[in-house]
N, C-alpha and C positions, 0 to 999 in steps of 0.2 A: 504493498500501498503505500503510496506516496505521500512524503511527509508534509504537513501541512501545518503552518503556523497556528498557534495557539489562539493568538491575538486575533479579533473580529472586528473591523470598523477602529483600531487603534493607532496609537502613535508610537513609534519607538523612539527612546534616546539614543542616538549614534552620535559619536564625537563631538559633543555639545550642542547638536541641532536635532531637531523632530522631523523622524519620517512618516509620513503618513502610509498607512498600510491596511491591506483587506485580505481576507482568504475565507474559502468556503466550499467544504466537499459535499454539503447538504444531509448528513447522513445524521444529523440532531431534528430533522424534519419528518414529520408524516407523509405518507404518499397521498398525493393530493391537495397538499399544502398549497397555498398561493404565495410565492417568494415576495410581493408586494406589501402581503400582509403578516407574513410570520418573519421579516428580518426588517430593522431600520434601515439598513444598506441598500435594500432595494426598492425600486419604484417604476412607473410606469411613462410613458412618453407625455402623456396626457394627466398623469397623477393619480388616476383612477385606478385603485388597485382590486385584486379578489374576483375579476371577471374575464372580459375573452383576450382583454388587453395584456392579462397578467399570464405568468408562467406557473406551471404545477409541477412539483417535485413526483418523480417517476422511480419504481425500482424494473422497469423493462430492462434496461442497461444501465451500466456503470462502468468507470474506469477505475475507479478503487472504492471499495465498500461495495453497497447496494443501490444507492439511490443517484440520481443526478436531476437535471430538468430536460426538457423537449420542446423543439420548436417545429413547425412545420405549416408550410399553406401549398394551397394548388391554385391561387389566385397570381395572375401578374403583376398586379400591383402589389403583394405580399400580405402579412399579415394575416390575422387581425393582431397578433401578440406583439408587442412592443415594450420590451423589459429595457430598463435603465438601472444603471448601477452609477450613481454620483463617486467622482474620485476624491471631493472633500476640496476641493477649490478648482483654481484654474493655474496651470503648472508651466511655465515655459521657460525655466531654469533648473538646472540639478538634473538629477538622474530619475529616469522612470521604468520602471520594470514590470511588466504585464506577463502572465503566463495564463493559459487553461489546456484541458483537453478535451477533445471534439472528437466525434463518432459521425460521420455523414454517411448517410445511407446510400446502397447502391443506388445509380440512376436519379439521384436527387441532387442538390444543391445547399448552400450555407451562406450566411452574410451575418456580420457584426460590422459598428462605425465608432470611430472615437468622436465625439462632441469635443469642439475646441473652447466652447464657452460654457459657463455656467446655466445661461438662457439656453435652453434644449432646442434645438433646430435653427440657431442663429446661423454658426459655422461649423461645417462639417472638417474634422481634422483629418481622418483616415476612413478608408473604404475598405475593408477585405472579403471579396466577393470569391466564394470556393465554387467551382461550374459542375455539373455532372459527371465531365468528363475528365474530371481530376487534376483541373487546371486551376491554379490561384491567381486573381489578380489584386494588386493593392495600389491604389489611387488615393489622392489627396484631394480628389473633386475639382483640380483643375487636369490634372494629366496621370497617365499611369506611370507608377513609380517602379513597379515589379512584376513581373509576371514567373510563376514557378508551379511546380505540383505538388500535390497532395496524397496520402494515400486514404483511398475510398475505402466506405465498409469495414473499417477498423479504427481504432481509438489513435489518435495520435497526438503530440504534444506541441502547440503553436504557442512561441513565445516571441514577443516583440521588446529589445532591450535599448531603450534610448536615452542618448544622451544630449539632453535638450539645450547646454550651451553649446555644441557644436552642431546641433543639429543633424546628427547620426543617428537613424532609426535601423539598428539591424533585425532582419527576421530569422528564426530559427525554426526547423521543424523537427522535432525528436532531438533537439540539441545539436542540429547541423545546420549552420548558419546559410543561408540562401540567400546572403549578399546584405549590405549596408546602403541605404538609400538617405537621400536629402529631401524633407519634406515643404512644400510651400506654406503649410499651415502648421509650422513649430509648437503647438500648445495641445495640452491635452485638459479636459475637466470631467469625462463622464466615458460610461462604454454603456452602447446602444445596441441589444442582441434583437432582432429582425429579420423574420423567415422570409426571403425573397431571392430567387434565381432568375433574372431577367438577362441582365446585362451580361456582353461579351458571350454572347452566346448560349445563356442560359434556356431551360426548358420551361420555364414557371414553376417547376416543382424543387421545394426545400423540405428537408426533413433531418433533423440534427440534434444530436445530444451534449451538453454542455457538463463537466465534473471539473473538480479540482481546480477553480477559478481564484487567482491572487494578484493581487499588486501593490507596489511600493512605489512610494514618490521618497527621493532624499533630497533635501534641501541645499542651496549652494550659496554659500558665503562669500559675496563681493569684495575682492581686495581693491584698495585706493586706485591703481590704474590698471586698468586691462583692457584688450581691444581683442575680440574673438572673430573667428572669420566663420560664417554660419551657413553661407549658402552660395554655390556656384551656378549662375543660371546662364539661359540662353546659349546653350551648348547643342541642343537637337541639329541633327541634320544628316546628309550622306555624306563618306566617303568623297574626299575631294573638294567638298564645300569649305568655304572660309565661314568661321563664326568670331564673331567680336563679342567675348565673355562680359557679363556682368556679376560683381562678386558682391554681396548682402554682408556686411560686419555688423557688429553688435557693440555698444560699450557696455560689458560685465564687470565695470570699476564702479567704484563711487565719484570719480573725479572726470567732470566733462572735457572729452576728447576734443581737441583743437586741429591736431594734423596727427599723420601717419604714414607710412610708407605702405605700398601693395604691390605684389609682383604675383603673375602666372606663368607656371611652365609645365610644357606638354611638348611631347618628341623632340627633346633637344632645343626647343625656342624656349624664351622668356621674355615677356612683356612686363613693363612695370610702369604704375601710376603714384605721383608723388602728391597727397593730397595735403593741402593747408588750407587754413581760412575758415574750417567750419566749427561748428558747435553741438557735438551730441552728446546729449543728457544722457545721466547713469541709465540703463536697459533700452535706449532707444536704439535703433536699426540707421542703416544707412547705405543707400545702394551706390557702388562704384562702378559707373559702364565703362569699362576700357576705350581707348583709339584706335587700337592696334587689335588686328585681326591675327587667327590662327587658322591654319591649313589642317581639317581634320583627316587624318589617315586610317586606312583600312588595319584592324585588328585589336586586341586590347591593350590599350596603355594609359598610364597614371596621367593625370592633369591635377597639379598642386597648386591652390593659393596660399600666400603667407603673407599677414599682417606683421611688421615692424616698426621700431622707432616710434611708439606712441607717445605724442607729445615730446619730441624729440628726445625722449629719455632712454633710448636703446631698449633694452629688455622690461616687458610689463611684468605684472603680478601674478599673471597664471600663464605660464609656456604652453600647457596642453592645449589650449584651443587657438593657438597662432596659426595654428596650419589645417589646412581642409583639403586630403585627396580624396577625388573620384575617379573611378575607371570608366574610360569612354571606350567603348566599342560600335564605331560609325556603320551603319546599314551600308551594303555594298548593291546598288541597285543591279537589277537583271539587265542585259542590253536590250535597248529599243522599248523598254516597261514605261508606260503611263496608265496609272491608275486615277480612276474616275470617282469622284466626291459628288454624289445628288443629295440637295439638301431640301426638304420639305419646308415652306415657309410661307409667309403672308403679311400685308402689311397691317393686318386686324390682330395679328398673333404680339403679345405685349413681351412675351420672352425670345420673341424668333431675332431680335439684334443679338441673341448669342449665336446663331448660326452665321449670322452675317461677317462677324469678329473674327470667328474659326474659321470661316472658309478665306478671308482674306489673309489670315496667317498662315494657311497652307500655301495660298498662290505666293505669298512674299516669299517663304522658305523653300519650296519644292516646286516653282514654277514648270522646271522643264520635264518634270516626271508626273504632275497633277493636273488633272482636268476638272473642273468644279463646274459644275450645274446649280443654279437656285431655280427651283420649281414651285413658281407661284400657285398657291391657293386662295381662290375668294378676293380676288383683288385684280386690278387692272391689267396687270403684266400675267396674269394665268394663260396657259397654253392647255385646252382641255383635256386633248389625248395625254399629254405628258402628265398631267397633275392626277388624272385617272389612275394612269399605271401605278406613278409613284404613290397614290394614297391609297393602292392594295397591298404595299408593302412596308407601312408604315403605320405608328399605331397613335401619332399625334404631332404636335407642332410646337418648337422646331422640331425635325429629325433629321436622320443622315443614314445613306447608304455608300459606303465603301466597295465600288466594284459590284453591288447589288448583292452585299451578304447580309448580316443581320442588322435588323433597324436599333439605331445607336444615337446618342446624343452627338450633336456636331463638336462638342468639346472633346469628343474621342476620335474625331477624323485622325488625327496623326498615329495612335496606336493601331488602327485598323491599317492605315497607309502602309506603315513599315514593315507589317508584316506581308503585306501584297507585293509592294516592289521589288523585291527579291525572287519574287519567281519568275521563271522564265517563261516568255510568253509563247504561245503556239504560233503567231506571227507578227510581224512587225509590221503598222500600219502607215502609209504615207499619203498625206492631204495633197491634191493638185486643184488648182480651180484656173476658172476663164469668168472674165466679168465684163458683160456687155455694157457699158455705160448707157448708151441711148436706150436700150429697151428694159434694164434692171435687170436683165435675167444673168443670174449666177450660174454656172457648170460647174460641180463640184464632183470630183473623182476622188475614190477612197482606193489604194493599191495595197493588198494585204501580200507579204513576203513571208512565206510559211517557213518556220525556223524548224521544223520537226514534220514527219509523216502527219498525217491526221485525216480523221473521217468527216468529211468536207461538209456533209450534212446535217452536223452536228453543231453547226455555227449558223449563228445570222450577222448581219452588218445594218448597224444602224446610224444615221447621221443625226448629229444634234447642232445647232446652232446657239450660240448664247452672245449676248449683247452687254458692253460695259457701259458705264456713265448714264444711264437710264435717270431721266428726271418726267416729272408730270406736276401738272395743278389739280388742285379738287382733292376732297377728301379722301380718295380712293389711294394716293400717293402718298399722304401722311402715315409715319410709322407708330405704332403702339408700342409704347414703351415702360416697362415695368421694372427697368434698371433705372429710371428718372430718381433724381435725390440722393442715390448713392446706398439706400436701404438695404438693395439685395448684392452690394459690393459693387466693385469695380467692373467694367464690360467693356473696353475699348473706348471709352471717352461718352458712352451712352449716360453714363449715370450723372454725365454735367450737361445733358439734355432735356428737354420738358417731355411729357406724355399728354399727348401723342407728339412725335416730332414734325413738324407743320412740313408740308409737301414741298416748300421752298427751300428747304433744308437737309431734303433728301436724296442722296443720289445711289442707284442700285446697278451693283455689278453682279455678273457671271448670270444674267437673267436668260431662261431657256426660251427662246424664242420659237424653236422648233423643233420637232424628231420626227424623222422621215426613216420608213414610210409611216413606222408607229413604234409604242414602246418596247415592242420585243423585237424590233428589226427585220429587215428582208430576208425571207426564208430563198433556197436556191439559187442562193449566190455561188457557192463554192461545189465541185463539183464532188460524187462520192469519195473519190480516194483523192488524198493530194500529199504529194511529195514534199520533202525540204526543198528550199530553194523555188517551189512554185510560185509564181505570182497571179493573182487574181484580180482585176479592178472590176470596181463595180463605181458606176456614173448615178448622180442625181441632178436635179434641173429645179430650182427656186426663182421666182422672181421676185427680187428685194422690196417690199414697202416703202413707200417713200418716207414713211416715219424713223426707218430704222438707219442707223449710221454706219454705213459699211467700214470705217476705218475703227469702228470701236466692235465689230463681230469677231467671233472667234469660232471656227471649224472644230469639230470635234466627232471622230469616226469611233465607233465603238465596234468591236468584235465579242459577240455575246455566245456564251456557250449555253446551248439549248437542254442540254441534260442536267447541268447545275443551276442554269438560270443566273450566273455569275457572268461578270464581264472578266474577259480572258484578257484583253488588251485595247487599248485606245491611243490615238494622235490628237493633238492640237495643234492649231495655229492659226494667225490671224488671216485674213483674205489674203493679203499683200503677200504674207510668206507663202501662202498657197498658190497663189498665181507664179511665185518666184520659181516655186518647185514645177508647175506647169501641167496644165490639165491632160490626163488621158480618158478618153472616151472609148466606152464599148467599142463603138463604131472604128475607132482608129486603130484596133489590132488588124484588120483585115488588109490595110494600107500602110501600115507603118513601118513594113520590112522592105517597103518600094521607096521609103523617101531619105535623104540625107541632105544635110545641111553644112557645107564649109566653106572656107574654114570658119570655126566657133570656138573660141570668140573669135569676133571679126573687128575690122577698124573702116574700110570703106568699102569694099565690095565682099559679099558671102554669095557663094552657088547654091540654089536648090535642087538638088537631083532627085528627079522621079523616075523609076524603075521601069514602070510602063503606065500608059494612058491608051483605052481603046475606044477611041471616039467620043471621049468624055468630056464634058467642060472643064475648065481648072481655073479657080479662082485663089489668089493668094492675099491675104490680111495679114497687116501686122501693128500689133497693139503693143502700147507701153505698159507698165508694170501696174499703172492706175486702172486699165482697162481701156484707155482712151485709143482711138483707131488715128494711126499714124501713116497708114499706107494701103492702097487697095489696087489692086490690079485684076482682070478678068482676061485671061489668056485664050477664051475660047475653045472650042473643041480641040484635042490635041491627039497624037497616036503616038505610040513608040516611046523610046527612052527620050528625058528631055533632061536640059541642062537650063534653067532658069538664073539668071545674075542677078543680084539684088542689090540696088545702090542704098548704101546705109551710110554715106560718108556723112551726110547732114543729121544724122540719129545724134542726140545726146549719149553718153557712156551710160551703161546699165543693163537692165533685163528686159527682154520683150519677147512676147509670145506670136510665132507664125503661124496662122492658121490655114492650113492647105485643104481645099474641097476639090474632090475631084468625084465628078459626077453628084452622088447623093451622099459620098462619105466623106468625114472631116479627120483632120488630123490637127494635131497641135504640136509645134517643135518648139523647144526654149533657146532663145538667140542671146548672145552676151556680146554687147557693143563696149569695146576698151576706150 
C-alpha cells in the first residue's frame, strides 16, 4: 500500500516556513459518501455538494486499500460531475508537488485541470486530457505543452513536480519523467476533476478512477536582489526558419530591479540584450523581446537563457533561477507539403475573433506550409455550399479543421498542423492561372505530380478561392466581440475594441469566396491506377465578380482522400503567382507536344515552333503578368510545321503568357523577357 501522509488539509513546518499539504486515500469514508459532504477539503464547481455534480466513494476499484472515487460521462460536453479541491491559496512562487493514481477504463478517456485563481473558472492553468487510445495531451489553455502516452485499463501514478520560481513543470508517469515544460500560466490554486473526452480525437466517453491523491506547496523566501528567468517564448517553427525569442524574467527579490543583462545561446550562437532604465517591482514580470534572430535546426538541441549582472551587482541572491534551459526539436516538413486549416466563423459570433487571431498567427508563422480558409456562416460573406459542408463537420463556432481532421478550437491549429506537415503527400500540387482582364474570366489549373503509386479513384480534387482585406458597410460586417474590455483575457487586440466592433473598423482575411465543384471536390479526375511521377492536371473556370479584388485572392487546391475524408495535400498561391507558373488546360495536353518557344528567356526575338497544323486556324496572343493583352496576331489557316518569329523587343522585362490557339484547342506557354 502506498504511503500516505497522516496530515489532511494541514500545514507542515519545514525549514522555518509553512508548507500547505493535503493527501487522501478515501479509506476512512463509507461507500457512497459524497466527498463534497464528507470532507472539508473537497467541493464542486458550483459549490453545491451531495448531488450529481459531486463524486461518490466506491469500492469497485482501488489502487491501494479498497476504495477510490469514480468519474464517468457519455456526453460530449462532459459532466455532470465537476469536483474541485482548493489548494489553500494562489501559488506562483515556491515548489508545488501533485500526485495521484489513475485508472482509465479501456476505450474511455479522462480529464482534469488546474485552476490558476481562487475564483473558479477565471483562468485555467493546465489541462490534462487522457484520450481513449492511450495518448495524453497537456496544454495550458493557450498551446499544447506536451504529448505523451499513459497505460490504459490499469493503475498508474501521475506526478506533476513544479518549480514555480523557474516555471519548470515536470510530468512523470510511474516515476519516469516524460519531460519538463514551461507554462504560460505559471500559477495554481485548485484541482478540477471533470469527466470529459472530446478534444484531441476523444470519443466523448470518459470513465476513470482516482486514488491516493496528494499535493504539497513549499513557499519561497525572497532574497534581497534576485532576477529569475521564467519563460522563453516565440520559438515555435520549422527547421530552417528564423525565430526571434522573447524571454520573460521575474523579480524574485525584495529590491526593485533597474538593470540586468540577458543572453540566449542555441546551436553555437549567442545573442545578448543589455537592459537598463527599467523599474521592475518585487514579484513583477518583464518581457524582453530580442532584436536578433536564431535559425532553427533539425534535431534536439538545448536553448539556454541566462540573466546576470542584476542592478550592476554581479551575482544575485539565488543562482538556481538565473538560467533556464529548454530543448528544441523543430519539425522538418515533408517536401511539397501544404496543410489546410478551415475555420468556422461568423460576424455574429462573439468568440470568433479568437479564430481570426489564431488564423493570422498561423499565416504569419507558417505561410509557406499553411493554407487558411475562413468559412463564414450567417453573415454577408457566407458561401452557402462551403458553409453547409463545414457545418456538417463542426459542433459550434468558432471551430476549426486541420486537413479535415477532428473538430477543434482554432487555438489548437498549431498542434494538429505540426502533426500533419511531416506526413509525405501522395502528390505535390502546383497551381497555374490565366486571367482575361477584359472578360473577368479566370482559368485555373491544378497539376498533381504523384510522389508514390496510388489508386487515383481514392482521391478528389477541390479548388478554393479566398480573399483578404474584405471590408463592408452595414451591421452584417460588424464583428461581435466577447473579448471587449479584457474580462476574457487578451486576444490579439480585440480586448481593446468594443462589442460589437463597427464594420468601419473591421477587415476580414482568408475569407472563402468559392469552393469548386463542391465541398467534397471533383471525382473522376485521376485514373484508377497512378504511378509515381505521373502528372494529372484538372482545370477550373470562374468569372471574377466585380466586388472581388483580384490582387487579394488566393488560389488553394485540395487533394482529398475519399476513403479517410482527410485532405492529403494542398497548394496555395496568389493569382499573380499562379499566372507566373503558367496555366495548363486539359485541352493543352493534346497539342503541347507540338509546341516549343525558343529562346526562352528571350530579349529581342523568340520563335514559336508548331510541329504540325492541318488546315487549322492559328492565333497567338501574348498577355503580361497582370493578364493584359499586349500582342495578338491571327495567322489564318496553316498546314505543316511552322516557325513563327515573335518580336518582343518592345516588351518590358518580366513574365508573359503566350496563348496559342490551333483550331479549337488552346495551349499556354510561359515566356520570360530579360
